[in-house]
PLY file of the C-alpha trace (Angstrom):
ply
format ascii 1.0
element vertex 257
property float x
property float y
property float z
element edge 256
property int vertex1
property int vertex2
end_header
-40.75 -68.84 -13.92
-42.77 -66.11 -12.24
-41.87 -62.56 -11.33
-39.64 -62.32 -8.28
-41.14 -60.68 -5.20
-39.24 -57.49 -4.41
-37.86 -56.46 -1.03
-37.56 -52.68 -0.75
-35.96 -50.65 2.04
-37.65 -47.26 2.47
-35.65 -44.26 3.56
-37.86 -41.54 5.04
-35.83 -38.36 4.66
-36.31 -35.19 6.71
-33.83 -32.34 6.50
-31.31 -34.47 4.64
-31.31 -37.28 7.23
-33.09 -40.61 7.35
-35.65 -40.66 10.17
-38.14 -43.17 11.50
-40.85 -43.06 14.12
-44.21 -44.61 14.94
-47.20 -43.36 12.94
-44.84 -40.63 11.59
-44.32 -39.23 15.11
-41.38 -39.22 17.56
-38.91 -39.40 14.70
-35.47 -40.91 15.39
-32.37 -40.25 13.34
-31.37 -43.34 11.33
-28.40 -42.05 9.38
-27.23 -40.52 6.13
-29.51 -41.40 3.18
-26.71 -41.82 0.64
-24.70 -44.10 2.91
-27.75 -46.17 3.79
-28.81 -46.50 0.17
-25.35 -47.78 -0.79
-25.39 -50.25 2.10
-28.79 -51.64 1.14
-27.68 -51.97 -2.45
-24.77 -54.12 -1.29
-27.05 -56.13 1.02
-29.28 -57.26 -1.84
-32.17 -54.80 -1.92
-34.22 -55.12 -5.09
-35.11 -51.43 -5.11
-34.67 -48.46 -2.80
-37.32 -45.87 -2.04
-36.71 -42.33 -0.79
-39.67 -40.49 0.69
-39.18 -36.87 1.75
-41.68 -37.10 4.61
-41.92 -33.36 5.23
-41.75 -32.01 1.68
-45.50 -31.72 1.14
-46.13 -30.29 4.58
-43.44 -27.63 4.48
-43.42 -26.80 0.79
-39.73 -27.65 0.41
-38.37 -28.90 -2.89
-37.72 -32.60 -3.26
-34.29 -33.89 -2.33
-32.62 -33.58 -5.72
-29.09 -33.53 -4.35
-29.62 -36.70 -2.29
-31.05 -38.44 -5.33
-28.16 -37.42 -7.55
-25.50 -38.55 -5.08
-27.28 -41.85 -4.40
-27.78 -42.62 -8.08
-24.03 -42.40 -8.55
-23.47 -45.17 -5.98
-26.32 -47.69 -6.31
-27.22 -50.10 -9.08
-30.81 -51.02 -8.24
-33.90 -49.00 -9.19
-34.50 -45.88 -7.13
-37.98 -44.53 -6.43
-38.37 -41.02 -5.04
-41.43 -39.30 -3.60
-42.40 -36.38 -1.43
-43.30 -32.93 -2.64
-43.80 -34.02 -6.25
-46.34 -31.55 -7.60
-45.85 -31.36 -11.35
-44.61 -33.03 -14.50
-41.58 -30.77 -14.22
-40.79 -32.16 -10.76
-40.85 -35.66 -12.20
-38.57 -34.61 -15.05
-36.01 -33.16 -12.61
-36.02 -36.31 -10.48
-35.58 -38.61 -13.46
-32.75 -36.45 -14.76
-31.13 -36.59 -11.30
-31.10 -40.39 -11.44
-34.44 -41.63 -10.15
-35.96 -44.58 -12.00
-39.50 -44.09 -10.67
-41.35 -41.28 -8.95
-44.04 -41.54 -6.31
-46.92 -39.07 -6.04
-49.42 -38.67 -3.22
-50.74 -35.34 -1.90
-50.57 -33.43 -5.18
-52.39 -36.21 -7.04
-55.27 -36.07 -4.56
-55.63 -32.34 -5.14
-55.27 -32.81 -8.93
-55.96 -36.41 -10.04
-55.21 -35.56 -13.67
-51.58 -35.12 -12.60
-51.35 -38.93 -12.69
-52.48 -39.02 -16.31
-50.17 -36.17 -17.32
-47.14 -37.88 -15.81
-48.05 -41.25 -17.35
-48.62 -39.67 -20.74
-45.27 -37.90 -20.65
-43.03 -40.59 -19.16
-45.00 -43.86 -19.24
-46.77 -45.57 -16.39
-43.68 -47.66 -15.60
-42.12 -44.64 -13.86
-45.20 -43.68 -11.82
-46.03 -45.02 -8.36
-49.18 -43.82 -6.61
-48.50 -43.70 -2.89
-51.67 -44.28 -0.87
-51.27 -43.43 2.82
-54.42 -44.97 4.29
-55.96 -45.56 7.70
-59.19 -46.77 9.16
-61.79 -44.01 9.07
-61.88 -41.54 11.94
-62.94 -37.98 12.75
-66.51 -38.66 11.65
-65.50 -39.69 8.13
-67.11 -42.81 6.69
-66.17 -44.45 3.39
-67.54 -47.59 1.67
-64.39 -49.61 2.36
-63.87 -48.28 5.88
-60.48 -46.82 4.93
-59.69 -43.19 4.24
-56.76 -41.56 2.49
-54.42 -39.24 4.37
-52.11 -36.54 3.02
-49.04 -34.58 4.08
-47.24 -37.59 5.52
-50.33 -38.84 7.31
-50.97 -35.54 9.05
-54.33 -34.86 7.41
-57.23 -37.21 6.78
-59.45 -36.59 3.77
-62.89 -37.88 2.86
-61.62 -40.15 0.11
-62.05 -43.93 0.06
-58.61 -45.54 -0.04
-59.66 -48.58 -2.08
-61.54 -46.49 -4.64
-58.61 -44.09 -4.87
-56.17 -46.90 -5.61
-58.48 -48.19 -8.34
-58.87 -44.72 -9.83
-55.11 -44.16 -9.73
-54.60 -47.30 -11.79
-57.24 -46.15 -14.28
-55.49 -42.78 -14.61
-52.15 -44.38 -15.40
-50.28 -45.30 -12.20
-47.99 -48.24 -12.86
-47.78 -49.35 -9.23
-49.60 -48.74 -5.96
-47.62 -48.20 -2.76
-50.10 -48.93 0.03
-48.91 -47.63 3.38
-50.96 -48.33 6.49
-50.75 -45.26 8.69
-52.25 -47.21 11.60
-49.50 -49.85 11.43
-46.61 -47.59 10.35
-43.56 -48.10 12.56
-45.36 -50.38 15.03
-43.63 -53.64 13.91
-46.92 -55.43 14.66
-47.41 -56.58 11.07
-48.90 -55.27 7.85
-52.61 -54.40 7.68
-53.55 -57.56 5.80
-57.24 -56.75 5.62
-56.62 -53.45 3.89
-53.98 -55.03 1.67
-56.45 -57.73 0.62
-59.16 -55.20 -0.20
-56.85 -53.11 -2.38
-55.43 -56.21 -4.06
-58.92 -57.17 -5.17
-59.43 -53.67 -6.63
-56.26 -53.23 -8.71
-54.27 -55.25 -11.23
-51.03 -53.27 -11.22
-48.19 -54.30 -8.90
-48.99 -53.62 -5.24
-46.34 -52.71 -2.67
-47.18 -53.43 0.99
-45.86 -50.92 3.52
-46.32 -50.18 7.20
-45.93 -52.44 10.22
-43.32 -55.07 9.36
-41.55 -56.51 12.39
-40.70 -60.15 11.67
-39.83 -62.21 8.58
-43.23 -63.88 8.84
-44.95 -60.50 8.43
-43.39 -60.19 4.97
-44.53 -63.72 4.12
-48.09 -62.86 5.20
-48.10 -59.79 2.98
-46.91 -61.85 0.02
-49.57 -64.48 0.70
-52.17 -61.70 0.75
-51.17 -60.58 -2.72
-48.34 -58.08 -2.42
-45.92 -57.98 -5.34
-43.33 -56.19 -3.23
-42.76 -55.61 0.48
-41.36 -52.38 1.85
-39.99 -51.61 5.30
-37.90 -49.05 7.10
-37.21 -49.28 10.83
-36.54 -53.03 10.97
-33.76 -52.56 8.43
-32.43 -49.21 9.67
-32.02 -50.31 13.29
-30.76 -53.83 12.60
-33.76 -55.89 13.72
-33.80 -57.70 10.36
-31.61 -58.00 7.31
-32.75 -58.13 3.71
-31.30 -61.65 3.51
-33.44 -62.84 6.44
-36.55 -61.52 4.72
-35.66 -63.11 1.39
-34.83 -66.43 3.04
-38.24 -66.46 4.75
-40.01 -65.64 1.50
-38.10 -68.32 -0.38
-38.84 -70.90 2.32
-42.54 -70.06 1.91
-42.33 -70.77 -1.79
-41.98 -67.27 -3.22
-39.44 -66.48 -5.90
-36.87 -63.89 -4.80
-33.78 -62.51 -6.47
-30.49 -63.85 -5.18
0 1
1 2
2 3
3 4
4 5
5 6
6 7
7 8
8 9
9 10
10 11
11 12
12 13
13 14
14 15
15 16
16 17
17 18
18 19
19 20
20 21
21 22
22 23
23 24
24 25
25 26
26 27
27 28
28 29
29 30
30 31
31 32
32 33
33 34
34 35
35 36
36 37
37 38
38 39
39 40
40 41
41 42
42 43
43 44
44 45
45 46
46 47
47 48
48 49
49 50
50 51
51 52
52 53
53 54
54 55
55 56
56 57
57 58
58 59
59 60
60 61
61 62
62 63
63 64
64 65
65 66
66 67
67 68
68 69
69 70
70 71
71 72
72 73
73 74
74 75
75 76
76 77
77 78
78 79
79 80
80 81
81 82
82 83
83 84
84 85
85 86
86 87
87 88
88 89
89 90
90 91
91 92
92 93
93 94
94 95
95 96
96 97
97 98
98 99
99 100
100 101
101 102
102 103
103 104
104 105
105 106
106 107
107 108
108 109
109 110
110 111
111 112
112 113
113 114
114 115
115 116
116 117
117 118
118 119
119 120
120 121
121 122
122 123
123 124
124 125
125 126
126 127
127 128
128 129
129 130
130 131
131 132
132 133
133 134
134 135
135 136
136 137
137 138
138 139
139 140
140 141
141 142
142 143
143 144
144 145
145 146
146 147
147 148
148 149
149 150
150 151
151 152
152 153
153 154
154 155
155 156
156 157
157 158
158 159
159 160
160 161
161 162
162 163
163 164
164 165
165 166
166 167
167 168
168 169
169 170
170 171
171 172
172 173
173 174
174 175
175 176
176 177
177 178
178 179
179 180
180 181
181 182
182 183
183 184
184 185
185 186
186 187
187 188
188 189
189 190
190 191
191 192
192 193
193 194
194 195
195 196
196 197
197 198
198 199
199 200
200 201
201 202
202 203
203 204
204 205
205 206
206 207
207 208
208 209
209 210
210 211
211 212
212 213
213 214
214 215
215 216
216 217
217 218
218 219
219 220
220 221
221 222
222 223
223 224
224 225
225 226
226 227
227 228
228 229
229 230
230 231
231 232
232 233
233 234
234 235
235 236
236 237
237 238
238 239
239 240
240 241
241 242
242 243
243 244
244 245
245 246
246 247
247 248
248 249
249 250
250 251
251 252
252 253
253 254
254 255
255 256
């Protein structure tokens, strides 16, 4: 029996509320994060991810209170990211009830942060979030994809595929690959980028950005994703977790009941 493919709702949190837009713009309110997390737990989510989408940009602390209240109500693993800048931040989140912590902007500024976190807590708690897009603004990278920071607001001259590979080497236990071009569009995952990163890393790879139909999740799994993550299609009722799992199972992938 193989490892079950995970279906993960992502709750983008801004100011204590879940929000969702297109390419991180025109954000719409999607509800209370604690209530949504509890609902997804009951609906069969394999994990739940909280991303404080404005924490890095505004310098606010990560949403410790939301994490603590959610951890009291849900029974699946909880990953939290956004504004994580230090080993101490990770420690506080784990003590509040998070099972895994995602790093992005701070790790780009200080790659050794990945190694320090992995050394202290183990790579099983560390997810490297790679917000990537096709190169623009005169930037050119070998893979054609560049990394962005601060919730996709800033592009940097860093090859997304190479960065994912380096993150694994430094100790990241998983890679969360989010296509900023596809984010919120519901037009499907960026399968080309997903395939390129899959070839570069051996750790579990989470596909994010662009899901709109059950078949999109199947395509991501066929491309090599170990987990599929989505937000707006779940938040606004376009799809249920059960519909996604049924489609994956029908395509031959093992999913948790």
